[in-house]
PAZAPA-4460 file (N, C-alpha, C; in steps of 0.05 Angstrom, whole numbers, plus 32768, in hexadecimal, padded with zeros to 4 digits):
% residues 115
    n_x    n_y    n_z   ca_x   ca_y   ca_z    c_x    c_y    c_z   seq   type   mol
   8194   7FF5   7ED9   81A5   8005   7EEA   8191   801F   7EEC     1      Q     A
   8192   8028   7F09   8181   8043   7F12   8190   805C   7EFF     2      V     A
   8179   8062   7EF6   817D   8081   7EE8   8169   8096   7EF1     3      Q     A
   8177   80AE   7EF3   8167   80C9   7EF8   8171   80DA   7EE3     4      L     A
   815A   80E5   7ED5   8163   80F6   7EBE   814F   810F   7EC5     5      V     A
   8163   8125   7EC8   815A   813D   7EC8   8155   814B   7EAA     6      E     A
   813F   815E   7EAC   813B   816C   7E8F   812F   8184   7EA1     7      S     A
   812F   8199   7E86   811C   81B4   7E90   8135   81CA   7E91     8      G     A
   814D   81CA   7E96   8161   81DF   7E94   815C   81EC   7E83     9      G     A
   816E   8209   7E86   8171   821B   7E6F   817A   8237   7E7B    10      G     A
   8172   8248   7E66   817B   8262   7E6C   8160   8273   7E6D    11      L     A
   815E   8281   7E84   8146   8292   7E89   8151   82AB   7E94    12      V     A
   813F   82BD   7E8D   8144   82E2   7E97   813A   82DA   7EB6    13      Q     A
   8144   82EF   7EC1   8140   82F0   7EE1   811F   82F9   7EE2    14      P     A
   8113   82E9   7EF2   80F7   82F1   7EF6   80E6   82D7   7EE7    15      G     A
   80F5   82CD   7ED5   80E7   82B5   7EC8   80DF   8298   7ED4    16      G     A
   80D9   828A   7ECC   80D1   826C   7ED3   80E0   8250   7EC2    17      S     A
   80E2   823F   7ECE   80EE   8227   7EC6   80E0   8211   7ED3    18      L     A
   80DD   81F9   7EC8   80D1   81E2   7ED2   80E3   81CA   7ECE    19      R     A
   80F0   81BB   7EE1   8106   81A8   7EE2   80F3   8192   7EE8    20      L     A
   80FB   8179   7ED7   80F0   8162   7EDC   8107   814F   7EE0    21      S     A
   8101   8136   7EF4   8117   8127   7EF1   8108   8109   7EF3    22      C     A
   810D   80F5   7EDE   80FF   80DE   7ED7   8113   80C8   7EE4    23      A     A
   8106   80B9   7EF8   8114   80A3   7F05   8110   8089   7EF7    24      A     A
   8123   8074   7EF2   811D   805C   7EEB   8129   8047   7EFF    25      S     A
   8120   802C   7F01   812A   8019   7F10   812E   801E   7F2C    26      W     A
   811B   8030   7F34   8118   802F   7F58   80FA   8030   7F5B    27      I     A
   80EF   802C   7F6F   80D7   802B   7F78   80D4   8049   7F84    28      I     A
   80CE   8057   7F70   80CB   8075   7F73   80C0   807D   7F8B    29      F     A
   80AA   8072   7F91   8096   807A   7FA6   80A7   807A   7FC5    30      R     A
   80BC   8068   7FC2   80C6   8062   7FDD   80DD   8076   7FE2    31      T     A
   80E4   8083   7FCC   80FA   8094   7FCF   80F5   80B5   7FD4    32      Y     A
   8102   80C2   7FE9   8106   80E1   7FEA   810A   80E8   7FD7    33      V     A
   8103   80FC   7FC6   810F   8107   7FB2   8116   8124   7FB6    34      M     A
   812B   812B   7FAB   8136   814A   7FAE   8144   8153   7F96    35      G     A
   8146   816A   7F97   8156   8180   7F83   8169   818D   7F94    36      W     A
   8182   818B   7F8A   8197   8199   7F92   81A2   81A9   7F7D    37      Y     A
   81B2   81BB   7F82   81BE   81CB   7F6B   81E2   81D5   7F79    38      R     A
   81ED   81DC   7F65   820A   81E4   7F66   820F   81F7   7F54    39      Q     A
   8216   8210   7F66   821F   8228   7F52   823F   8224   7F50    40      A     A
   8245   822E   7F3C   8267   822E   7F36   827A   8238   7F4F    41      P     A
   8289   822D   7F55   8298   8231   7F71   8290   822F   7F88    42      G     A
   8275   8220   7F8A   8267   8218   7F9E   825F   8200   7FA6    43      K     A
   825A   81FB   7FC2   8251   81DD   7FC2   8236   81D7   7FBD    44      Q     A
   8232   81BF   7FBC   8216   81B6   7FB2   8208   81BC   7FCB    45      R     A
   81ED   81C8   7FC5   81DC   81CD   7FDA   81C0   81C4   7FD3    46      E     A
   81AD   81B8   7FE8   818C   81B5   7FE4   817F   81C8   7FDC    47      L     A
   816E   81C3   7FCE   815F   81DA   7FC6   813D   81D4   7FCE    48      V     A
   8137   81B8   7FC9   811C   81AC   7FD6   8120   8190   7FD2    49      A     A
   810E   8184   7FE4   810B   8169   7FE2   80EB   8167   7FEB    50      D     A
   80E3   814C   7FE4   80C9   8146   7FEB   80C7   8125   7FF2    51      I     A
   80BC   8120   8009   80B9   810C   8015   80A5   80F8   8007    52      S     A
   80A7   80DA   800F   8096   80C8   8007   807A   80D3   800C    53      T     A
   8076   80E0   801E   8057   80E9   8024   8054   8105   8019    54      G     A
   8065   810D   8007   805D   8129   7FF6   8064   8142   8005    55      Y     A
   806D   813E   801D   807B   8154   802D   8092   8162   8025    56      M     A
   808B   817C   8015   80A5   818B   800C   80B2   8198   8028    57      P     A
   80CC   81A1   8019   80E1   81A9   802D   80EE   81BF   8016    58      N     A
   80F3   81D7   801F   8101   81E5   8012   811D   81F6   8021    59      Y     A
   812F   81F9   8011   8143   820D   801A   8138   822B   8019    60      V     A
   813F   823A   802E   8135   8256   8031   812E   8269   801C    61      D     A
   8146   8268   800F   8148   8272   7FF6   8137   8275   7FE5    62      S     A
   8128   825E   7FDD   8115   825B   7FC5   80F7   8258   7FCF    63      V     A
   80F5   825D   7FE7   80D9   8256   7FF4   80C8   826C   7FE8    64      K     A
   80B3   8265   7FDD   80A2   8277   7FD3   80A1   8278   7FB7    65      G     A
   80BB   826D   7FAC   80C1   8273   7F8F   80C5   8257   7F81    66      R     A
   80CA   8244   7F8E   80C9   8229   7F85   80B8   8216   7F8C    67      F     A
   80AE   8201   7F7C   80A0   81ED   7F8A   80A5   81D5   7F7D    68      T     A
   80A6   81BF   7F92   80AB   81A5   7F87   8097   8193   7F8E    69      I     A
   8095   8181   7F79   807D   816E   7F7A   8089   8155   7F71    70      S     A
   807A   813D   7F6C   807B   8122   7F67   8069   811B   7F5D    71      R     A
   806C   8109   7F47   8057   80FC   7F3E   805F   80DC   7F3B    72      D     A
   8054   80C8   7F52   8061   80AD   7F58   8057   809E   7F3C    73      N     A
   8044   80A5   7F2E   8037   8097   7F11   804E   8098   7EFE    74      N     A
   8059   80AF   7F02   8069   80B4   7EE5   808C   80AE   7EF2    75      K     A
   808D   80AC   7F0C   80AB   80AC   7F17   80B7   80C4   7F0E    76      N     A
   80A9   80DD   7F18   80B9   80ED   7F12   80B5   8107   7F24    77      T     A
   80CC   8113   7F2A   80CA   812A   7F3C   80CE   8144   7F2C    78      V     A
   80BD   8159   7F34   80BF   8170   7F21   80CC   8187   7F3B    79      Y     A
   80D9   819C   7F2C   80DC   81B5   7F3A   80D4   81CD   7F2B    80      L     A
   80BD   81D7   7F37   80B5   81F7   7F27   80C6   8208   7F2F    81      Q     A
   80D0   8217   7F20   80DF   8232   7F26   80D7   8248   7F20    82      M     A
   80CA   825B   7F31   80BF   8277   7F29   80CE   828C   7F31    83      N     A
   80CC   82A1   7F2B   80DB   82B9   7F31   80F5   82B4   7F37    84      S     A
   8106   82AA   7F27   8123   82A3   7F20   8133   82BA   7F26    85      L     A
   8147   82B2   7F31   8161   82CB   7F3B   817A   82BE   7F2C    86      K     A
   818A   82D4   7F28   81A6   82CB   7F21   81B3   82B6   7F32    87      P     A
   81AC   82BD   7F4F   81B8   82A9   7F66   81AF   828D   7F5E    88      D     A
   8199   828A   7F50   818C   826E   7F4A   81A0   825D   7F39    89      D     A
   81AC   826F   7F27   81C0   8260   7F1A   81D0   824A   7F23    90      T     A
   81CF   8234   7F0D   81E7   8216   7F17   81DB   81FD   7F0B    91      G     A
   81E8   81EF   7F15   81E2   81D1   7F05   81D0   81C7   7F1C    92      V     A
   81B5   81BB   7F12   819F   81B3   7F24   81A0   8192   7F20    93      Y     A
   81A0   8186   7F36   81A7   816C   7F3B   818C   815E   7F44    94      Y     A
   8189   8145   7F3C   8170   8135   7F4D   8178   8120   7F5E    95      C     A
   8172   811D   7F76   817C   8109   7F85   8162   80F6   7F90    96      R     A
   8169   80DC   7F91   8158   80C8   7F9C   8161   80BD   7FB4    97      A     A
   8157   80C1   7FC8   8162   80B4   7FE3   814D   809F   7FED    98      K     A
   8157   8088   7FFA   8147   8078   800B   815A   806D   801D    99      L     A
   815D   8071   8038   816D   8067   8047   8188   806C   803F   100      R     A
   8195   8057   803B   81B4   805A   8035   81B9   8058   8014   101      Y     A
   81A1   805A   8008   81A3   8053   7FEF   81A2   8074   7FE5   102      L     A
   81B1   807A   7FCC   81AE   8096   7FC3   81BA   8095   7FA5   103      E     A
   81A7   80A7   7F98   81B1   80AC   7F79   81AA   80C2   7F76   104      Y     A
   81BE   80C8   7F5E   81BC   80E5   7F56   81B6   80E4   7F34   105      W     A
   81B2   80F9   7F28   81AD   80FD   7F0E   81C8   810D   7F06   106      G     A
   81C6   8110   7EE6   81E0   811E   7EDE   81E3   813D   7EE0   107      Q     A
   81CB   814B   7EE5   81C8   8164   7EEB   81BE   8173   7ED1   108      G     A
   81AF   8188   7ED1   81A6   819B   7EC1   81B1   81B6   7EC4   109      T     A
   81B9   81C7   7EB2   81BE   81E6   7EB6   81AA   81F7   7EBA   110      Q     A
   81AA   8207   7EC9   8195   821C   7ECD   81AB   8235   7ECD   111      V     A
   81A1   8246   7EBA   81AD   8261   7EBA   819C   827A   7EB7   112      T     A
   81A1   8289   7ECF   818C   82A1   7ED3   819D   82BA   7ECC   113      V     A
   8194   82C4   7EB2   81A5   82DA   7EAC   819B   82EC   7E97   114      S     A
   819D   8307   7E96   8192   8318   7E84   81A3   8317   7E72   115      S     A
***
């Protein structure tokens, strides 16, 4: 059974940093586009960043210059380095794996940015 397991969330003060990880199992990881999404309370889930099979990153404008997505195909893991965090970055962060019509989601990890 395909599993995406996120980790690394938590409570951080504004301006702080967190690194999220998403470990995948039972998929051919290198063939999947991997992405990070977030959902703030009362809002729709939105794309934060994704990374292609060719390691090309894509970011939503609000995180450009602050977040970095990367992948390690040897470890079947995608990362999201989040710097200069703001209260607006608060939400549940989800990992997604996508290959054509196949799509898998993790269970989410909470990120709270607050003083």
